[in-house]
C-alpha positions as CSV (number, residue, x, y, z in Angstrom):
1,M,-21.4,-6.2,27.4
2,C,-20.3,-8.7,24.8
3,S,-22.5,-11.1,22.8
4,V,-21.8,-13.8,20.2
5,A,-22.7,-12.3,16.8
6,G,-25.1,-15.0,15.7
7,N,-22.3,-17.6,15.9
8,E,-20.4,-15.5,13.3
9,Q,-17.0,-16.6,12.4
10,C,-14.1,-14.6,11.0
11,Y,-10.5,-15.4,10.0
12,C,-8.1,-14.6,12.9
13,P,-4.6,-13.7,11.8
14,E,-3.2,-14.5,15.3
15,C,-4.8,-18.0,15.4
16,H,-4.2,-18.5,11.7
17,R,-7.7,-20.0,11.2
18,T,-11.4,-19.1,11.3
19,T,-12.8,-18.7,14.8
20,V,-16.0,-17.7,16.5
21,V,-16.1,-13.9,17.3
22,V,-18.0,-11.8,19.8
23,V,-19.1,-8.1,19.5
24,D,-18.5,-5.7,22.4
25,H,-21.4,-3.4,22.1
26,A,-19.9,-0.8,24.4
27,T,-16.8,-0.2,22.2
28,G,-18.0,-1.7,18.9
29,D,-15.1,-4.1,18.8
30,T,-15.3,-7.5,17.1
31,I,-13.1,-9.9,19.2
32,C,-11.7,-13.4,18.6
33,T,-13.1,-15.7,21.3
34,E,-9.9,-17.8,21.4
35,C,-7.0,-15.2,21.6
36,A,-8.9,-12.0,22.4
37,L,-7.5,-10.2,19.4
38,V,-9.6,-7.2,18.2
39,L,-10.4,-8.1,14.6
40,E,-12.5,-5.1,13.8
41,E,-13.2,-1.7,15.5
42,R,-16.3,0.4,15.5
43,Y,-18.7,-2.3,14.5
44,I,-21.9,-1.0,13.0
45,D,-25.1,-3.2,13.0
46,E,-26.5,-2.6,9.5
47,T,-29.4,-5.0,9.9
48,S,-33.0,-3.8,9.9
49,E,-35.0,-3.6,13.1
50,W,-37.8,-6.0,13.8
51,R,-41.2,-4.3,13.4
52,T,-44.8,-5.2,13.6
53,F,-47.0,-3.9,10.8
54,S,-50.4,-4.7,12.3
55,D,-52.4,-2.9,15.0
56,A,-52.8,-6.2,16.9
57,G,-49.3,-6.9,17.9
58,S,-50.0,-10.4,19.3
59,G,-52.9,-11.4,17.1
60,E,-53.0,-14.4,14.9
61,D,-53.4,-12.3,11.7
62,R,-50.6,-9.9,12.4
63,D,-48.6,-9.1,9.3
64,P,-45.1,-10.7,9.7
65,N,-43.7,-9.3,6.4
66,R,-41.2,-6.5,6.1
67,V,-38.9,-5.2,3.5
68,G,-35.1,-4.8,4.0
69,G,-32.6,-3.2,1.6
70,C,-29.8,-5.2,0.2
71,S,-26.7,-4.6,2.4
72,D,-24.2,-5.3,-0.5
73,P,-24.0,-2.5,-3.0
74,F,-22.9,-4.9,-5.7
75,L,-26.2,-6.9,-5.3
76,S,-28.4,-3.9,-6.0
77,H,-30.6,-5.8,-8.4
78,A,-31.7,-8.4,-5.9
79,E,-35.3,-8.6,-5.0
80,L,-35.5,-9.9,-1.4
81,G,-38.6,-10.7,0.6
82,T,-38.4,-11.5,4.4
83,V,-41.0,-13.5,6.3
84,V,-41.1,-13.9,10.1
85,A,-42.4,-17.3,11.2
86,P,-45.6,-17.3,13.4
87,A,-45.0,-17.2,17.1
88,K,-46.8,-20.5,17.7
89,R,-44.5,-22.4,15.4
90,Q,-41.4,-20.9,17.1
91,A,-42.8,-21.9,20.5
92,K,-42.8,-25.6,19.4
93,D,-39.1,-25.6,19.3
94,T,-37.5,-25.1,22.7
95,A,-34.3,-23.8,21.2
96,A,-36.2,-21.2,19.3
97,A,-37.2,-19.5,22.5
98,A,-33.7,-18.2,23.0
99,S,-33.2,-17.4,19.3
100,P,-34.4,-14.5,17.1
101,P,-37.5,-15.0,15.0
102,H,-37.0,-17.5,12.2
103,V,-36.3,-15.7,8.9
104,R,-36.6,-17.0,5.4
105,V,-35.0,-14.9,2.7
106,D,-36.2,-15.6,-0.9
107,S,-34.1,-14.3,-3.7
108,K,-35.9,-13.9,-7.0
109,S,-32.7,-13.4,-8.9
110,G,-30.5,-16.4,-9.8
111,Q,-27.7,-14.2,-11.0
112,D,-27.6,-12.3,-7.7
113,S,-27.7,-15.6,-5.8
114,S,-24.7,-16.7,-7.7
115,L,-22.9,-13.4,-7.1
116,A,-23.7,-13.6,-3.4
117,V,-21.9,-17.0,-3.2
118,A,-18.9,-15.5,-5.1
119,F,-18.8,-12.4,-3.0
120,R,-18.7,-14.5,0.2
121,A,-15.8,-16.5,-1.2
122,I,-13.9,-13.3,-2.2
123,S,-14.5,-11.8,1.2
124,D,-13.2,-14.9,2.9
125,M,-10.0,-15.0,0.7
126,A,-9.5,-11.3,1.4
127,D,-9.8,-11.8,5.1
128,R,-7.3,-14.6,5.1
129,L,-4.8,-12.4,3.2
130,Q,-5.6,-9.5,5.5
131,L,-6.6,-7.2,2.7
132,V,-8.4,-3.9,3.2
133,A,-12.0,-3.4,2.3
134,T,-11.2,-1.3,-0.8
135,I,-9.3,-4.2,-2.4
136,R,-12.1,-6.6,-1.5
137,D,-14.7,-4.3,-3.0
138,R,-12.7,-3.7,-6.2
139,A,-12.4,-7.5,-6.6
140,K,-16.2,-7.9,-6.2
141,E,-16.8,-5.1,-8.8
142,L,-14.5,-6.9,-11.3
143,F,-16.1,-10.3,-10.8
144,K,-19.5,-8.8,-11.3
145,K,-18.4,-7.4,-14.6
146,M,-17.2,-10.9,-15.5
147,E,-20.6,-12.3,-14.6
148,E,-22.4,-9.6,-16.7
149,A,-20.1,-10.4,-19.7
150,K,-20.9,-14.1,-19.4
151,L,-17.3,-15.0,-18.8
152,C,-18.0,-17.2,-15.8
153,A,-19.4,-19.9,-18.0
154,R,-15.9,-20.5,-19.3
155,V,-14.4,-20.7,-15.8
156,R,-13.2,-24.2,-14.9
157,N,-12.1,-23.2,-11.4
158,R,-14.1,-20.4,-9.7
159,D,-11.6,-20.0,-6.9
160,A,-9.0,-19.1,-9.6
161,A,-11.4,-16.5,-10.9
162,Y,-11.8,-15.0,-7.4
163,A,-8.0,-15.1,-6.8
164,A,-7.4,-13.4,-10.2
165,C,-9.9,-10.6,-9.3
166,L,-8.1,-10.1,-6.0
167,H,-4.7,-10.1,-7.6
168,I,-5.7,-7.4,-10.0
169,A,-7.4,-5.4,-7.2
170,C,-4.3,-5.6,-5.1
171,R,-2.2,-4.2,-7.9
172,N,-4.7,-1.4,-8.6
173,E,-4.6,-0.3,-5.0
174,G,-0.7,-0.4,-4.8
175,N,-0.7,-3.3,-2.4
176,P,0.3,-6.3,-4.5
177,R,0.3,-9.9,-3.5
178,T,2.3,-12.7,-5.2
179,L,0.5,-15.4,-7.2
180,K,1.7,-17.9,-4.6
181,E,0.0,-15.9,-1.8
182,L,-3.2,-15.9,-3.8
183,A,-2.9,-19.6,-4.5
184,S,-2.5,-20.4,-0.8
185,V,-6.0,-19.2,0.0
186,M,-7.7,-21.2,-2.8
187,R,-9.8,-24.1,-1.4
188,D,-9.3,-26.8,-4.1
189,C,-6.6,-26.6,-6.7
190,Q,-3.8,-24.2,-5.5
191,D,-2.4,-23.6,-9.0
192,K,-0.6,-20.3,-9.7
193,K,-0.8,-21.0,-13.5
194,E,-4.6,-21.2,-13.3
195,I,-4.8,-17.8,-11.7
196,G,-2.5,-16.4,-14.4
197,R,-4.7,-17.9,-17.1
198,M,-7.8,-16.3,-15.6
199,E,-6.0,-12.9,-15.5
200,R,-5.3,-13.2,-19.2
201,I,-9.0,-13.9,-19.9
202,I,-10.0,-10.9,-17.9
203,R,-7.6,-8.6,-19.6
204,R,-8.6,-9.9,-23.1
205,H,-12.3,-9.6,-22.6
206,L,-12.8,-6.8,-20.1
207,G,-9.9,-4.5,-20.9
208,E,-12.2,-1.7,-22.1
209,E,-15.5,-2.5,-20.3
210,A,-13.9,-2.8,-16.9
211,G,-12.5,0.8,-17.1
212,T,-10.5,1.8,-14.0
213,A,-10.8,-1.7,-12.6
214,M,-8.5,-2.9,-15.3
215,E,-5.9,-0.1,-15.1
216,M,-3.2,-2.4,-13.9
217,G,-0.9,-0.7,-11.4
218,V,2.8,-0.9,-11.8
219,V,4.2,-3.3,-9.2
220,R,7.6,-2.3,-7.7
221,A,10.0,-4.3,-5.5
222,A,9.6,-1.7,-2.8
223,D,5.9,-2.5,-2.5
224,Y,6.7,-5.9,-1.0
225,M,9.4,-4.8,1.5
226,S,7.1,-4.0,4.5
227,R,5.2,-7.2,4.3
228,F,8.2,-9.5,3.7
229,G,10.3,-7.6,6.3
230,S,7.5,-8.0,8.9
231,R,7.4,-11.7,8.4
232,L,11.1,-11.9,9.1
233,G,10.9,-9.7,12.1
234,M,13.0,-7.0,10.6
235,G,13.1,-3.6,12.3
236,K,11.9,-0.4,10.6
237,P,15.4,0.9,9.9
238,E,16.3,-2.3,8.0
239,V,13.0,-2.2,6.1
240,R,13.6,1.5,5.1
241,E,17.1,0.6,3.9
242,A,15.7,-2.2,1.8
243,Q,13.1,0.2,0.3
244,R,15.8,2.8,-0.5
245,A,17.9,0.1,-2.2
246,A,14.9,-1.0,-4.3
247,Q,14.2,2.6,-5.3
248,T,17.8,3.1,-6.3
249,L,17.8,-0.1,-8.3
250,E,14.7,1.1,-10.2
251,D,16.1,4.6,-10.9
252,K,19.6,3.7,-11.9
253,L,19.8,0.0,-13.0
254,D,18.0,-2.2,-15.5
255,V,17.6,-5.6,-13.8
256,R,15.3,-8.0,-15.8
257,R,13.7,-9.9,-12.9
258,N,10.2,-9.8,-11.4
259,P,9.6,-7.5,-8.4
260,E,9.1,-10.3,-5.9
261,S,12.5,-11.8,-6.7
262,I,14.2,-8.4,-6.5
263,A,12.5,-7.7,-3.2
264,A,13.5,-11.0,-1.7
265,A,17.1,-10.7,-2.8
266,I,17.5,-7.1,-1.4
267,I,16.0,-8.2,1.9
268,Y,18.4,-11.1,2.1
269,M,21.3,-8.7,1.3
270,V,20.1,-6.3,4.0
271,V,19.9,-8.9,6.8
272,Q,23.3,-10.3,5.8
273,R,24.8,-6.9,6.0
274,A,23.2,-6.4,9.5
275,G,24.8,-9.7,10.6
276,A,21.4,-11.4,11.3
277,Q,21.1,-15.2,11.5
278,T,18.6,-15.2,8.6
279,S,19.1,-17.8,5.9
280,A,18.0,-17.7,2.3
281,R,15.5,-20.4,3.2
282,D,13.9,-18.1,5.8
283,V,13.6,-15.3,3.2
284,S,12.1,-17.9,0.8
285,K,9.4,-18.9,3.3
286,A,8.6,-15.2,4.0
287,S,8.4,-14.1,0.4
288,G,7.3,-17.2,-1.5
289,V,10.3,-16.9,-3.8
290,A,12.4,-20.0,-4.4
291,E,15.7,-20.2,-2.5
292,A,17.7,-20.8,-5.6
293,T,16.1,-17.7,-7.3
294,I,17.0,-15.6,-4.3
295,K,20.6,-16.7,-4.4
296,E,20.9,-16.1,-8.2
297,A,19.4,-12.6,-7.8
298,C,21.7,-11.8,-4.9
299,K,24.7,-12.8,-7.0
300,E,23.5,-10.5,-9.8
301,L,22.8,-7.6,-7.5
302,S,26.0,-8.0,-5.5
303,Q,27.9,-6.4,-8.4
304,H,26.0,-3.1,-7.6
305,E,26.0,-3.4,-3.8
306,E,28.0,-0.2,-3.2
307,L,25.5,1.7,-5.4
308,L,22.4,0.2,-3.7
309,F,23.5,0.8,-0.2
310,S,25.6,3.9,-0.6
311,S,23.2,6.3,1.2
């Protein structure tokens, strides 16, 4: 039996937009209502059960109050109180008869209220980039440290701060994303430079306090191969060949280019060697690297083609 999860909406990678989802209670699957893609498996309902705290279950003076723990571990300082509206008030609204009891949640902490808004934005951006929960949670942890250090007062574009936290978290978890990818999920100003500026502020002010959250992982060209190759429809053998070439380049050559450009150039060389009808423009769209940059990098790497693809 499926039910709409309170008109809950999630980003569907198949529909490429936010859609209404339903929960299959038999299997625990969260399913897109438009394309039937399973977005999440083994759904667990973490909400508290409705309880009556008075002996007179239907009396006028029954106690509608209950206490529920904070579901987000990064909002542990929130003091939340929940109140269920009286049954007579609900009965006045015909629509309320088919709805759960009205709930009002009062947050006594302005800081946690601000964090809750930020965490929802970070989660939305992570979903649109199809990032795993560990990356999302690492980004939340880092943003909370920014809030505690009073850095958010200096932020001109909060979306850029969210994107910077996600960018750092992706590198920490060995699953990097390009600045262009991060900028694409910003709501207002999609500016890569603003994300970079926020990263520099985070490094400068939270380098020691953030601990492991600021231990920036080393990004390699091979880290991008699977994702770029998937977007181009490359097969596993071609992706593995590109990864081997990237590893050989790292071990034996000294090419002064950023990892995204190297990855895009190697992928373009692989598809050309395979005789595929894939243009530099196609690789540019899949990788976010400029077409001219790809061609320049290919020209530089072609001098070492025999070494890169010898195995």
